[in-house]
C-alpha positions as CSV (number, residue, x, y, z in Angstrom):
1,M,6.0,29.7,-25.8
2,T,7.6,31.7,-22.9
3,D,11.3,32.0,-22.4
4,Y,12.3,34.7,-20.0
5,G,16.0,34.4,-21.1
6,H,17.5,33.7,-17.6
7,D,20.7,31.8,-17.3
8,L,20.1,28.1,-16.4
9,L,20.8,26.9,-12.9
10,F,20.9,23.3,-11.6
11,G,20.7,22.2,-8.0
12,S,20.0,19.5,-5.5
13,F,17.3,19.2,-2.9
14,I,18.6,17.1,0.0
15,T,16.6,15.7,2.9
16,P,18.2,17.1,6.2
17,A,18.0,13.8,7.9
18,A,19.5,14.1,11.5
19,G,20.3,10.4,11.5
20,Q,22.6,10.8,8.5
21,A,24.1,14.2,9.2
22,E,27.5,13.3,7.7
23,A,25.9,12.0,4.5
24,V,23.8,15.2,4.1
25,V,27.0,17.3,4.2
26,A,28.8,14.9,1.9
27,L,26.0,15.1,-0.7
28,S,26.2,18.9,-0.5
29,Q,29.9,18.7,-1.3
30,I,29.3,16.2,-4.1
31,S,26.7,18.7,-5.5
32,E,29.5,21.3,-5.6
33,R,32.1,19.0,-7.0
34,E,29.7,18.0,-9.8
35,G,29.3,21.6,-10.9
36,L,25.8,22.3,-9.6
37,D,24.8,25.9,-8.8
38,L,22.6,25.3,-5.8
39,V,22.1,23.0,-2.8
40,T,18.8,23.3,-1.0
41,F,17.1,21.8,2.0
42,Q,13.5,21.6,3.3
43,D,12.7,23.4,6.5
44,H,10.4,21.8,9.1
45,P,11.5,23.0,12.6
46,Y,8.8,20.9,14.3
47,Q,10.3,17.7,12.8
48,A,12.6,16.1,15.4
49,G,14.1,13.7,12.8
50,F,15.5,16.6,10.7
51,L,18.5,18.8,11.3
52,D,17.7,22.5,11.9
53,T,17.8,23.9,8.4
54,W,19.5,27.2,9.1
55,T,22.2,25.5,11.2
56,L,22.7,23.0,8.4
57,M,22.9,25.7,5.8
58,S,25.6,27.5,7.9
59,Y,27.6,24.3,8.3
60,V,27.4,23.5,4.6
61,A,28.4,27.0,3.7
62,A,31.6,26.5,5.7
63,A,32.2,23.1,4.1
64,T,31.9,24.3,0.5
65,E,33.3,27.2,-1.5
66,T,31.3,28.0,-4.6
67,I,27.8,26.5,-4.5
68,R,24.8,28.7,-3.6
69,I,22.7,27.6,-0.6
70,S,19.0,28.0,0.1
71,A,16.1,26.6,2.1
72,N,13.4,25.0,-0.1
73,V,11.5,26.6,1.5
74,I,11.8,28.4,4.9
75,N,8.9,27.9,7.3
76,L,8.0,31.5,7.9
77,P,5.6,31.1,10.8
78,L,8.4,29.7,12.9
79,R,11.1,32.2,11.9
80,P,10.5,35.9,12.7
81,P,11.2,38.1,9.6
82,V,13.6,40.6,11.2
83,V,15.7,37.7,12.6
84,L,15.4,35.8,9.4
85,A,16.6,38.9,7.4
86,R,19.7,39.2,9.6
87,S,20.4,35.5,9.5
88,A,20.3,35.5,5.7
89,A,22.4,38.6,5.4
90,S,24.9,37.3,7.9
91,L,25.4,34.0,6.2
92,D,25.6,35.7,2.8
93,L,28.4,37.9,4.1
94,L,30.2,34.9,5.7
95,S,29.8,32.8,2.6
96,G,30.9,35.3,0.0
97,G,27.4,36.0,-1.4
98,R,26.2,32.5,-1.8
99,V,22.8,32.6,0.0
100,E,19.3,32.7,-1.5
101,L,16.1,32.8,0.4
102,G,13.3,30.4,-0.4
103,L,10.2,31.3,1.6
104,G,6.9,29.5,2.3
105,A,3.8,30.8,3.9
106,G,3.5,27.7,6.1
107,A,1.7,24.4,6.2
108,F,1.2,21.5,8.7
109,W,-0.5,24.0,11.1
110,D,-1.1,21.4,13.8
111,A,2.7,20.8,14.0
112,I,3.4,24.5,13.9
113,E,0.9,25.3,16.7
114,A,2.3,22.4,18.7
115,V,5.7,24.1,19.0
116,G,4.3,27.5,19.8
117,G,3.8,29.0,16.3
118,P,0.6,30.7,15.1
119,R,-2.2,28.9,13.3
120,R,-3.2,30.9,10.2
121,T,-5.8,30.5,7.6
122,R,-4.7,30.3,3.9
123,A,-5.6,34.0,3.4
124,E,-3.8,35.0,6.7
125,S,-0.7,33.0,5.7
126,V,-0.4,34.9,2.4
127,E,-0.9,38.3,4.2
128,A,1.8,37.4,6.7
129,L,4.2,36.4,4.0
130,D,3.5,39.7,2.1
131,E,4.3,41.6,5.3
132,A,7.4,39.6,6.0
133,I,8.9,40.3,2.5
134,T,8.4,44.0,3.1
135,I,10.2,43.7,6.5
136,I,13.0,41.6,5.2
137,R,13.8,43.9,2.3
138,A,13.6,46.9,4.7
139,V,16.1,45.3,7.1
140,W,18.5,44.6,4.2
141,D,18.3,48.2,3.0
142,D,20.8,50.0,5.2
143,S,21.0,53.0,2.8
144,E,17.7,54.2,4.2
145,R,17.7,56.4,7.3
146,G,15.7,55.6,10.4
147,G,14.5,52.2,11.7
148,V,12.2,49.8,10.1
149,R,8.5,50.4,10.8
150,V,5.8,48.1,9.6
151,A,2.3,48.1,11.3
152,G,1.0,44.9,9.8
153,K,-1.8,42.7,10.8
154,H,0.6,39.8,11.6
155,Y,3.9,41.5,12.1
156,R,4.5,44.8,13.9
157,V,8.0,46.3,13.7
158,A,8.5,49.5,15.5
159,G,11.9,51.1,14.7
160,A,14.1,48.0,14.3
161,K,17.6,49.0,13.2
162,R,18.5,48.2,9.6
163,G,21.3,45.9,8.6
164,P,23.5,44.2,8.0
165,A,23.2,44.4,4.2
166,P,23.9,41.1,2.4
167,A,26.9,40.6,0.2
168,H,24.7,40.4,-2.9
169,D,21.1,40.9,-3.8
170,I,19.6,37.8,-2.2
171,G,16.8,36.4,-4.3
172,I,13.5,35.8,-2.5
173,W,11.9,32.7,-4.1
174,L,8.4,31.7,-3.0
175,G,7.0,28.2,-2.9
176,A,3.5,28.8,-4.3
177,Y,0.6,27.1,-6.1
178,K,-2.7,29.0,-5.5
179,P,-3.7,32.2,-7.2
180,R,-3.4,34.5,-4.2
181,M,0.2,33.3,-3.6
182,L,1.1,33.5,-7.3
183,R,-0.1,37.1,-7.4
184,L,2.2,37.8,-4.5
185,V,5.1,36.2,-6.5
186,G,4.5,38.5,-9.4
187,R,4.1,41.6,-7.2
188,A,6.9,41.2,-4.7
189,A,9.2,38.2,-5.2
190,D,12.3,37.4,-7.2
191,G,11.4,33.8,-8.0
192,W,8.6,31.1,-8.2
193,L,9.6,27.8,-6.7
194,P,7.0,25.0,-7.0
195,S,7.6,21.3,-7.1
196,L,6.7,19.4,-10.3
197,P,4.9,16.6,-8.4
198,G,2.9,19.3,-6.6
199,L,1.5,20.7,-9.9
200,K,-1.4,18.3,-10.2
201,G,-2.3,19.8,-13.6
202,G,1.2,19.3,-14.9
203,R,2.4,21.6,-17.6
204,A,-1.1,23.2,-18.0
205,E,-0.9,24.3,-14.4
206,L,2.6,25.6,-14.9
207,A,1.4,27.7,-17.8
208,A,-1.6,29.0,-15.8
209,G,0.7,29.9,-12.9
210,N,3.1,31.8,-15.2
211,K,0.1,33.7,-16.6
212,I,-1.0,34.8,-13.1
213,I,2.5,35.8,-12.1
214,D,3.1,37.8,-15.4
215,E,-0.2,39.7,-15.0
216,A,0.5,40.5,-11.4
217,A,4.0,41.7,-12.2
218,E,2.8,44.0,-15.0
219,E,0.1,45.4,-12.7
220,A,2.8,46.2,-10.1
221,G,4.9,47.9,-12.8
222,R,7.4,45.1,-13.0
223,S,8.6,43.1,-16.0
224,P,7.5,39.5,-15.9
225,G,11.1,38.6,-16.7
226,A,12.1,40.0,-13.3
227,V,10.7,36.8,-11.7
228,R,12.9,33.7,-12.2
229,R,11.0,30.5,-12.5
230,L,12.5,27.5,-10.6
231,L,11.2,24.0,-10.4
232,N,11.9,21.0,-8.0
233,I,12.1,17.9,-10.2
234,G,12.3,14.1,-9.8
235,A,15.2,11.9,-10.8
236,D,13.6,10.6,-14.0
237,T,13.5,13.8,-16.0
238,E,15.6,13.7,-19.2
239,P,17.4,16.6,-20.9
240,E,14.9,17.1,-23.7
241,A,12.0,17.4,-21.2
242,L,13.9,20.0,-19.2
243,A,14.9,21.9,-22.3
244,E,11.2,22.1,-23.3
245,L,10.3,23.3,-19.8
246,A,12.9,26.0,-20.1
247,L,11.9,27.1,-23.6
248,E,8.1,26.8,-23.4
249,H,7.5,27.6,-19.7
250,G,10.4,29.8,-18.8
251,I,11.9,27.4,-16.2
252,S,15.5,28.5,-15.6
253,A,16.4,26.6,-12.5
254,F,16.0,22.8,-12.1
255,I,16.4,21.5,-8.5
256,L,16.7,17.7,-8.2
257,M,14.9,16.0,-5.4
258,A,17.3,13.1,-4.6
259,D,19.4,11.8,-1.8
260,D,21.9,9.6,-3.6
261,S,25.2,10.6,-5.1
262,A,24.8,8.8,-8.4
263,T,21.7,10.7,-9.3
264,I,23.3,14.0,-8.3
265,Q,26.4,13.2,-10.3
266,R,24.4,12.4,-13.4
267,L,22.6,15.7,-13.1
268,G,25.9,17.6,-13.0
269,S,27.9,15.6,-15.6
270,E,25.3,14.6,-18.1
271,I,21.9,16.3,-17.8
272,A,22.9,19.9,-17.0
273,P,25.4,20.2,-19.9
274,A,22.9,18.6,-22.3
275,V,20.1,20.9,-21.3
276,R,22.3,24.0,-21.6
277,E,23.3,23.0,-25.1
278,L,19.8,22.3,-26.2
279,V,18.5,25.7,-24.8
280,S,21.5,27.6,-26.2
281,K,20.9,26.2,-29.7
282,E,17.2,27.0,-29.6
283,R,17.9,30.5,-28.4
284,S,20.5,31.0,-31.2
285,G,18.3,29.4,-33.8
286,T,20.6,26.5,-34.5
287,R,18.8,23.7,-32.9
288,T,17.9,20.7,-35.1
289,P,14.2,19.8,-34.8
290,K,13.5,16.7,-32.8
291,A,12.1,13.8,-34.8
292,E,8.7,12.5,-33.8
293,A,9.1,9.4,-31.6
294,P,7.0,6.4,-32.7
295,P,4.2,5.6,-30.2
296,E,5.1,3.2,-27.5
297,P,3.5,-0.2,-27.7
298,Q,0.8,-1.0,-25.2
299,P,2.1,-3.3,-22.5
300,S,1.0,-6.9,-22.4
301,V,0.3,-8.9,-19.2
302,D,3.9,-10.2,-19.3
303,L,5.2,-7.0,-17.6
304,A,8.3,-8.2,-15.9
305,K,11.6,-6.6,-17.0
306,P,14.1,-8.4,-14.8
307,T,17.4,-7.0,-14.1
308,P,20.1,-9.2,-15.7
309,K,20.9,-11.9,-13.2
310,T,24.3,-11.9,-11.5
311,R,26.0,-14.9,-10.0
312,A,24.3,-15.7,-6.7
313,S,25.2,-19.4,-6.9
314,R,27.3,-19.1,-3.8
315,L,24.1,-19.1,-1.7
316,W,21.5,-20.9,-3.8
317,D,21.1,-22.9,-6.9
318,E,19.1,-20.8,-9.4
319,E,18.5,-23.8,-11.7
320,A,16.6,-25.5,-8.8
321,R,14.0,-22.7,-8.5
322,P,10.4,-23.8,-9.0
323,V,8.4,-22.2,-11.8
324,A,4.9,-20.8,-11.6
325,P,2.2,-22.6,-13.7
326,P,1.1,-20.7,-16.8
327,A,-2.2,-18.7,-16.9
328,P,-5.2,-20.7,-18.1
329,T,-5.6,-20.6,-21.9
330,G,-7.8,-17.8,-23.0
331,F,-7.9,-16.1,-19.6
332,R,-9.4,-12.6,-19.8
333,Y,-7.8,-10.2,-17.4
334,A,-9.7,-7.4,-15.6
335,P,-9.0,-4.0,-17.1
336,H,-6.8,-3.0,-14.2
337,G,-5.2,-6.4,-13.7
338,P,-2.0,-5.6,-15.7
339,E,-1.6,-2.4,-13.6
340,I,-1.7,-4.5,-10.4
341,G,1.1,-6.7,-11.8
342,R,3.1,-3.7,-12.8
343,H,3.1,-2.5,-9.2
344,L,5.4,-5.3,-8.2
345,I,8.1,-3.9,-10.6
346,D,7.6,-0.5,-9.1
347,V,8.0,-1.9,-5.6
348,H,11.2,-3.6,-6.7
349,G,12.4,-0.3,-8.0
350,M,12.4,0.9,-4.4
351,L,14.6,-2.0,-3.4
352,R,17.0,-1.4,-6.3
353,D,17.2,2.2,-5.3
354,E,18.0,1.1,-1.7
355,L,20.8,-1.1,-3.0
356,Q,22.3,1.8,-5.0
357,R,22.0,4.0,-1.8
358,I,24.0,1.4,0.1
359,H,26.6,1.4,-2.6
360,D,26.7,5.3,-2.4
361,V,27.2,5.1,1.4
362,I,30.1,2.7,1.0
363,A,31.7,4.9,-1.7
364,Q,31.4,7.9,0.8
365,V,33.2,5.8,3.4
366,K,36.0,5.0,1.0
367,S,36.4,8.6,0.0
368,G,36.5,9.7,3.6
369,A,33.4,11.8,3.3
370,L,31.4,9.5,5.7
371,S,32.5,7.7,8.9
372,V,31.8,4.0,9.5
373,A,29.3,5.0,12.2
374,G,27.5,7.2,9.7
375,A,27.4,4.4,7.2
376,R,25.9,2.0,9.8
377,S,23.3,4.6,10.7
378,A,22.3,4.9,7.0
379,L,22.2,1.1,6.6
380,N,20.0,0.7,9.7
381,E,17.4,3.1,8.2
382,T,16.9,1.1,5.0
383,A,14.0,-1.3,4.7
384,L,16.4,-4.0,3.7
385,R,18.2,-3.9,7.1
386,Q,15.0,-3.8,9.1
387,N,13.8,-7.0,7.5
388,N,10.7,-5.1,6.4
389,W,11.4,-5.4,2.7
390,E,9.6,-8.6,1.7
391,L,6.8,-8.2,-0.7
392,G,4.0,-8.2,1.9
393,A,5.5,-5.6,4.1
394,F,6.7,-3.3,1.3
395,C,3.4,-3.5,-0.5
396,A,1.7,-2.7,2.8
397,N,3.2,0.8,2.5
398,Y,3.6,1.2,-1.3
399,C,0.3,-0.3,-2.5
400,T,-1.7,1.6,0.1
401,R,-0.4,4.8,-1.4
402,I,-0.7,3.8,-5.0
403,T,-4.1,2.0,-5.0
404,Q,-5.5,3.7,-1.9
405,H,-6.6,0.3,-0.4
406,H,-5.9,0.7,3.3
407,G,-5.3,-2.0,5.8
408,L,-3.1,-4.3,3.8
409,E,-1.0,-6.2,6.3
410,D,2.3,-8.0,6.2
411,G,1.9,-11.6,5.1
412,Q,-1.5,-11.2,3.4
413,I,-0.3,-11.3,-0.2
414,F,1.5,-14.6,-0.2
415,P,-1.3,-16.4,1.7
416,H,-3.8,-15.0,-0.8
417,L,-1.7,-16.2,-3.8
418,R,-1.3,-19.7,-2.2
419,R,-5.1,-20.0,-1.8
420,S,-5.7,-18.6,-5.3
421,D,-3.5,-21.1,-7.1
422,P,-1.9,-24.1,-5.3
423,G,0.6,-24.3,-8.2
424,L,2.2,-21.2,-6.8
425,V,3.0,-22.8,-3.4
426,P,6.5,-24.1,-4.3
427,V,7.4,-20.7,-5.8
428,I,6.2,-18.8,-2.7
429,D,8.0,-21.2,-0.4
430,R,11.2,-20.6,-2.3
431,L,10.8,-16.8,-2.3
432,Q,10.3,-16.8,1.4
433,E,13.4,-18.9,1.9
434,E,15.4,-16.4,-0.2
435,H,14.0,-13.5,1.9
436,V,15.7,-15.1,5.0
437,I,19.0,-15.5,3.2
438,I,19.1,-12.0,1.9
439,H,18.4,-10.6,5.3
440,E,21.4,-12.4,6.5
441,V,23.5,-11.0,3.6
442,V,22.4,-7.5,4.6
443,E,23.5,-8.3,8.2
444,G,26.8,-9.3,6.7
445,V,27.4,-5.9,5.2
446,D,26.9,-4.4,8.7
447,R,29.4,-6.9,10.2
448,A,31.9,-6.0,7.5
449,L,31.5,-2.3,8.3
450,I,32.3,-3.1,12.0
451,E,35.3,-5.2,10.9
452,L,36.5,-2.3,8.8
453,V,37.4,-0.4,12.0
454,R,39.5,-3.3,13.2
455,S,41.1,-4.0,9.8
456,D,42.7,-0.5,9.6
457,G,41.1,0.6,6.4
458,D,41.1,-2.7,4.5
459,F,38.0,-2.6,2.3
460,T,38.3,-6.2,1.0
461,A,35.7,-7.8,3.3
462,L,33.3,-5.0,2.9
463,Q,33.5,-5.1,-0.9
464,Q,33.0,-8.8,-0.9
465,A,29.9,-8.4,1.3
466,M,28.5,-5.7,-1.0
467,D,29.2,-7.9,-4.1
468,L,27.3,-10.7,-2.4
469,L,24.4,-8.4,-1.6
470,S,24.1,-7.2,-5.2
471,D,24.3,-10.7,-6.6
472,T,21.7,-12.2,-4.3
473,L,19.2,-9.3,-4.2
474,L,19.2,-8.6,-8.0
475,S,18.9,-12.4,-8.7
476,H,16.0,-12.7,-6.3
477,L,14.1,-9.6,-7.6
478,S,14.4,-10.9,-11.2
479,Y,13.0,-14.3,-10.1
480,E,10.2,-12.8,-8.2
481,E,9.2,-10.6,-11.1
482,E,9.3,-13.6,-13.6
483,Q,7.1,-15.7,-11.4
484,L,4.6,-13.3,-9.8
485,V,3.8,-10.5,-12.2
486,E,1.3,-12.6,-14.2
487,P,-0.4,-14.1,-11.1
488,L,-0.7,-10.7,-9.5
489,A,-2.4,-9.4,-12.7
490,R,-4.8,-12.4,-12.4
491,F,-5.5,-12.5,-8.7
492,G,-4.5,-9.1,-7.3
493,F,-2.7,-8.4,-4.1
494,Y,-5.6,-9.5,-1.9
495,P,-9.0,-11.1,-2.3
496,G,-11.5,-9.3,-4.4
497,Q,-9.1,-6.9,-6.0
498,V,-9.6,-8.0,-9.5
């Protein structure tokens, strides 16, 4: 059990999408309003679809008052360390001491080289990062006399003037996974900032990383507690799990990877207070032991967990929907058959998330945080709007990643199910008819956004369009799950899968 005793921090990790610039700033402001400590952004200067991270951080600093701001993490090969040190110190002074410096050694070397950056081996990138940290700290230290001189292998600084000094001691947090980088964290950094999905070994890898950092810190004459442990987390992490990460692995900053306001709001209003209370009680010795949870039952083939239906009768008659024939009596499923059926529900989770994202965008328009033009841009980027959301097309992306079967093309799944069981033909025909209707409903939301400009702020039509979208989409997803989960477990997504 390792608890380094740091105060707990909670933050957001927002995609700097250039096509949704207003929404990015709005989510930053929501992060502050919900009481989060940090707002962070990834840094990929070679990515034309992203805002420049340092420009964005500066804009967000001006649009907020209390929240701390950091890259997650800065792409060092494309940002010279002397300039980076002065940029960070300048923004820290302008923002009242609200800047932290997440640093990375670099990745995606083809892209870096394509825009004029250096190509480095893994060992070279760690060496360069080590040199850069030395330079950055020297530039910030204006109490020393004389210029900064570093004769490194990758960076040579010959008498650069020092300063400005930042408004507070900026933390240097390194995104690191491999032993060489972890030793650098322990020796020279103020924080370790990995992503939980990137830790393939899970908590065991987290513990192993802590051990390497602690040993390197002690060898350098530092206390292991001088290194804060931060972690980028997904949206499905609950307070108990985060409290255990804090108490058993020393994680003291949890940064949520999410681009929707509802998830950020939940982190600030529900999760963060609960985690703080659990950790505080444990540290003070007053926490009540958690009862052992009973083992979860093994799933059966009937895996659908439909969202409760809403009233979509304005566009179709739910009672007239055809029903899939039952599985043959005594049918024995392949070992991985139920998992294939379960993928459909995972795919639908994406669509339900998109629906929530559209609701979030509309809420931002109502609050004045996002323009109608920004809302339409956000709507245009969803799979729903692009008419690329039907089962075949969505699975072409999702199932390729999950099952690693490449080459699945739009329209292959439904024809496969038709051939596998003629009794499914009426169901599939009905599903495809509903796809067309829902696409028109999504178009109706866009038309209502356009009309909002003409109606001088009257949200009635837009709210009606959103209600209709929720009704039709959730009803359709439930029906599709009810009818297709079992056949997919039996036949798979394409011939020969089961």
